[in-house]
Residue frames as a rotation matrix with the C-alpha (Angstrom) as fourth column:
MET 1
-0.670 0.231 -0.705 93.43
-0.421 -0.901 0.105 -40.57
-0.611 0.367 0.702 64.56
PRO 2
0.142 0.815 0.561 90.10
0.208 0.530 -0.822 -41.39
-0.968 0.234 -0.094 62.82
LEU 3
-0.855 -0.362 0.373 90.06
0.395 0.014 0.919 -41.86
-0.338 0.932 0.131 59.10
ASN 4
-0.071 0.831 -0.552 87.66
-0.223 -0.553 -0.803 -39.47
-0.972 0.066 0.224 57.38
ARG 5
-0.828 -0.114 0.549 86.19
0.472 0.387 0.792 -40.59
-0.302 0.915 -0.267 54.12
THR 6
-0.338 0.735 -0.588 83.82
-0.600 -0.650 -0.467 -38.78
-0.725 0.196 0.660 51.86
LEU 7
-0.619 0.227 0.752 81.48
0.537 0.820 0.195 -40.99
-0.572 0.525 -0.630 49.91
SER 8
-0.932 0.341 -0.119 79.69
-0.319 -0.621 0.717 -39.72
0.170 0.706 0.687 46.88
ARG 9
-0.200 0.948 0.247 75.92
-0.848 -0.041 -0.529 -39.74
-0.491 -0.315 0.812 46.96
GLU 10
0.309 0.300 -0.903 75.96
-0.836 0.538 -0.108 -42.34
0.453 0.788 0.417 44.20
SER 11
-0.492 -0.578 -0.651 78.09
-0.210 0.805 -0.555 -44.78
0.845 -0.136 -0.517 46.19
ARG 12
-0.894 0.203 0.399 75.89
-0.404 0.019 -0.915 -44.38
-0.193 -0.979 0.065 49.25
GLN 13
0.098 0.986 -0.134 72.71
-0.958 0.057 -0.282 -45.33
-0.270 0.156 0.950 47.42
LYS 14
-0.413 -0.160 0.896 72.02
-0.109 0.986 0.126 -49.00
-0.904 -0.046 -0.425 47.17
HIS 15
-0.642 0.131 -0.756 71.60
-0.767 -0.110 0.632 -50.10
-0.001 0.985 0.171 43.58
LEU 16
0.174 0.765 0.620 68.48
-0.482 0.615 -0.624 -52.10
-0.859 -0.191 0.476 42.89
SER 17
-0.646 -0.409 0.645 68.80
0.246 0.688 0.683 -54.93
-0.723 0.599 -0.344 40.43
ASP 18
-0.605 0.449 -0.658 67.40
-0.795 -0.392 0.463 -54.47
-0.050 0.803 0.594 36.97
TYR 19
-0.387 0.543 0.746 64.44
-0.001 0.808 -0.589 -56.63
-0.922 -0.228 -0.312 36.13
LEU 20
-0.986 0.118 0.120 62.62
0.137 0.150 0.979 -57.88
0.097 0.982 -0.164 33.08
GLU 21
-0.390 0.919 -0.060 59.10
-0.885 -0.392 -0.250 -56.89
-0.253 -0.045 0.966 32.20
PRO 22
0.008 0.467 0.884 56.66
-0.185 0.870 -0.457 -59.80
-0.983 -0.160 0.093 31.87
GLU 23
0.891 0.341 -0.299 56.48
-0.325 0.018 -0.946 -59.25
-0.317 0.940 0.127 28.09
GLN 24
0.142 -0.930 -0.338 60.26
-0.961 -0.048 -0.272 -59.67
0.237 0.363 -0.901 27.85
VAL 25
-0.519 -0.290 0.804 60.13
-0.596 0.797 -0.098 -62.94
-0.612 -0.530 -0.587 29.78
HIS 26
0.437 0.762 0.477 57.31
-0.082 0.562 -0.823 -64.24
-0.896 0.321 0.308 27.59
ALA 27
0.762 -0.243 -0.600 59.36
-0.644 -0.189 -0.742 -63.38
0.067 0.951 -0.300 24.48
MET 28
-0.344 -0.930 0.131 62.32
-0.939 0.338 -0.067 -65.29
0.019 -0.146 -0.989 25.93
LEU 29
-0.281 0.322 0.904 60.09
-0.329 0.853 -0.406 -68.26
-0.902 -0.411 -0.133 26.72
ASP 30
0.785 0.614 -0.089 58.64
-0.256 0.190 -0.948 -68.27
-0.565 0.766 0.306 23.21
ALA 31
0.419 -0.717 -0.557 62.12
-0.855 -0.104 -0.509 -68.18
0.307 0.689 -0.657 21.64
ALA 32
-0.549 -0.670 0.500 63.42
-0.812 0.568 -0.129 -70.91
-0.198 -0.477 -0.856 23.96
ARG 33
0.188 0.717 0.671 60.38
-0.378 0.683 -0.625 -73.13
-0.907 -0.136 0.400 23.35
VAL 34
0.898 0.142 -0.416 61.27
-0.435 0.143 -0.889 -73.26
-0.067 0.979 0.191 19.65
SER 35
0.281 -0.905 -0.320 65.01
-0.721 0.021 -0.692 -73.85
0.633 0.426 -0.647 20.10
SER 36
-0.630 -0.633 -0.449 65.52
-0.119 0.650 -0.750 -75.83
0.767 -0.420 -0.485 23.29
GLN 37
0.476 0.824 -0.306 63.21
0.156 0.263 0.952 -77.52
0.865 -0.501 -0.003 25.77
ARG 38
0.018 -0.569 -0.822 66.02
0.968 0.214 -0.128 -77.41
0.249 -0.794 0.555 28.36
ASP 39
-0.895 -0.391 0.214 66.41
0.355 -0.915 -0.192 -73.62
0.271 -0.096 0.958 28.04
TYR 40
-0.198 0.922 0.332 62.65
-0.216 -0.371 0.903 -73.18
0.956 0.107 0.273 28.15
LEU 41
0.548 0.426 -0.720 62.41
0.512 0.511 0.691 -75.14
0.662 -0.747 0.062 31.40
ILE 42
-0.401 -0.763 -0.507 65.32
0.907 -0.250 -0.340 -73.23
0.133 -0.596 0.792 32.94
ILE 43
-0.872 0.083 0.482 63.81
-0.016 -0.990 0.143 -69.83
0.489 0.117 0.865 32.15
LYS 44
0.094 0.995 0.019 60.32
-0.172 -0.003 0.985 -70.90
0.981 -0.096 0.171 33.22
THR 45
0.330 -0.024 -0.944 61.59
0.808 0.524 0.269 -72.33
0.488 -0.851 0.193 36.52
LEU 46
-0.720 -0.650 -0.244 63.58
0.688 -0.622 -0.373 -69.18
0.091 -0.436 0.895 37.34
TRP 47
-0.730 0.480 0.487 60.66
-0.208 -0.834 0.510 -66.94
0.651 0.271 0.709 36.43
GLU 48
0.217 0.965 -0.149 57.94
-0.153 0.184 0.971 -68.84
0.964 -0.188 0.188 38.24
THR 49
0.457 -0.064 -0.887 59.85
0.781 0.506 0.366 -69.68
0.425 -0.860 0.282 41.41
GLY 50
0.886 -0.186 0.425 61.96
-0.276 -0.948 0.161 -66.55
0.373 -0.260 -0.891 41.83
MET 51
0.749 -0.662 0.013 64.99
0.405 0.474 0.782 -68.65
-0.524 -0.581 0.623 42.69
ARG 52
0.385 -0.739 -0.553 68.49
-0.708 -0.621 0.338 -67.50
-0.593 0.261 -0.762 41.87
ALA 53
0.581 -0.242 -0.777 70.49
-0.641 0.453 -0.620 -69.09
0.502 0.858 0.108 39.06
SER 54
-0.529 -0.846 0.072 72.96
-0.691 0.380 -0.616 -70.48
0.493 -0.375 -0.785 41.61
GLU 55
-0.329 0.511 0.794 70.07
-0.689 0.445 -0.572 -72.13
-0.646 -0.735 0.206 43.48
LEU 56
0.737 0.594 -0.322 68.84
-0.637 0.451 -0.625 -73.71
-0.226 0.666 0.711 40.25
LEU 57
0.193 -0.765 -0.614 72.32
-0.675 0.351 -0.649 -75.01
0.712 0.540 -0.449 39.46
ALA 58
-0.712 -0.512 0.480 72.56
-0.689 0.380 -0.617 -76.62
0.134 -0.771 -0.623 42.90
LEU 59
0.281 0.911 0.302 69.28
-0.924 0.342 -0.170 -78.56
-0.258 -0.232 0.938 42.53
THR 60
-0.909 -0.414 0.045 69.35
-0.393 0.888 0.240 -82.33
-0.140 0.200 -0.970 42.52
PRO 61
-0.476 0.772 -0.420 66.55
-0.142 0.404 0.904 -84.70
0.868 0.490 -0.083 41.48
ALA 62
-0.436 0.288 -0.853 65.92
0.829 0.498 -0.255 -85.38
0.351 -0.818 -0.456 45.19
ASP 63
-0.895 0.054 -0.444 65.05
0.186 -0.858 -0.479 -81.67
-0.406 -0.511 0.758 45.67
ILE 64
-0.678 0.654 -0.334 62.06
-0.702 -0.442 0.558 -81.93
0.218 0.613 0.759 43.33
GLU 65
-0.715 0.575 0.398 58.79
0.181 0.701 -0.690 -83.46
-0.676 -0.421 -0.605 44.53
LYS 66
-0.964 0.266 -0.029 56.84
-0.086 -0.202 0.976 -83.72
0.253 0.943 0.217 41.30
GLU 67
-0.379 0.878 -0.293 53.63
0.772 0.475 0.423 -85.08
0.511 -0.066 -0.857 42.84
ARG 68
0.193 0.421 -0.886 53.38
0.888 -0.460 -0.025 -82.22
-0.418 -0.782 -0.462 45.36
GLU 69
0.518 -0.107 0.848 54.82
0.597 -0.666 -0.448 -79.67
0.613 0.739 -0.282 42.89
VAL 70
0.961 -0.270 -0.064 57.47
-0.096 -0.538 0.837 -78.66
-0.261 -0.798 -0.543 45.47
ILE 71
0.397 -0.917 0.027 61.11
0.322 0.112 -0.940 -77.73
0.859 0.382 0.340 44.97
THR 72
0.895 -0.168 -0.414 63.30
0.395 -0.134 0.909 -77.65
-0.208 -0.977 -0.054 48.06
ILE 73
0.491 -0.765 0.416 66.15
-0.061 -0.507 -0.860 -75.14
0.869 0.397 -0.295 48.02
THR 74
0.686 -0.219 -0.694 68.70
0.690 0.501 0.523 -76.22
0.234 -0.837 0.495 50.60
ASN 75
-0.223 -0.854 -0.469 71.47
0.898 -0.367 0.242 -73.65
-0.379 -0.368 0.849 50.29
GLY 76
0.318 0.450 0.834 69.47
0.748 -0.659 0.070 -70.56
0.582 0.602 -0.547 49.42
LYS 77
-0.683 -0.554 0.475 70.22
0.244 -0.787 -0.567 -67.05
0.688 -0.271 0.673 50.51
């Protein structure tokens, strides 16, 4: 006997992720620049590359080619 399920319209719609406006990102960068160079570089890298936080956390120095300005993401989605 088949199982009948009724899904609400809300659960059937795929939720799109929220995003930050460019002005919000620039405000975060300005605040981070004053307090922590590390935080500034993290936010700037995420913003400019579009990589996920988990991809950033998995980076190693060997993944970054400074001369060519290339970052290799090995286990990305």
